[in-house]
C-alpha positions in Angstrom: -7.5 43.6 20.5 -4.0 43.6 19.1 -4.2 42.0 15.6 -0.6 40.9 15.6 -1.1 38.8 18.8 -4.3 37.2 17.4 -2.6 35.4 14.5 -3.7 31.8 14.0 -2.4 29.1 11.8 -4.1 26.0 13.1 -4.6 22.6 11.5 -7.2 20.0 12.4 -7.2 16.4 11.2 -10.0 13.9 11.8 -9.7 10.1 11.4 -12.8 7.9 11.8 -13.8 4.3 11.3 -17.0 2.4 11.8 -18.3 -1.1 11.7 -21.8 -2.7 11.4 -22.8 -6.3 12.1 -26.2 -7.7 11.2 -27.4 -10.1 13.9 -30.7 -10.7 12.1 -32.5 -9.1 9.2 -34.0 -6.7 11.8 -31.2 -6.1 14.2 -27.8 -4.4 13.4 -25.0 -3.6 15.9 -22.9 -0.6 15.0 -19.7 0.9 16.4 -17.9 4.1 15.4 -14.6 5.7 16.6 -13.3 9.1 15.7 -10.2 11.1 16.8 -9.5 14.8 16.1 -6.0 16.2 16.1 -5.6 20.0 16.3 -2.2 21.4 15.9 -0.8 24.9 16.0 1.6 25.8 13.2 2.5 29.4 14.3 6.2 29.6 15.1 6.4 32.6 17.4 3.6 31.9 19.9 4.3 31.5 23.6 2.9 28.4 25.1 1.6 27.1 21.7 0.7 23.7 23.3 -2.4 25.4 24.7 -3.7 25.7 21.2 -3.4 22.0 20.5 -5.6 19.1 21.5 -6.6 15.6 20.8 -10.3 14.7 21.0 -11.6 11.1 20.9 -15.2 9.9 20.5 -16.6 6.4 20.5 -20.1 5.3 19.8 -22.0 2.0 20.1 -25.5 1.5 18.8 -28.2 -1.0 18.0 -30.6 -0.5 15.0 -34.0 -2.1 15.1 -35.7 -2.3 11.7 -39.4 -2.9 11.4 
């Protein structure tokens, strides 16, 4: 391919947070949320918005301890 048209200058940021709550000594409820932001920082790219995305992920769980 053409090396000059394959230039990339991408940035990706991830922010996440989580919580845990103990119902009893043996049962814990958990929740986590994460969001990824990917951004293109190349100035001369046609349709640069196709190189950018936002991705979200949520998770709920139960932990049983024996």
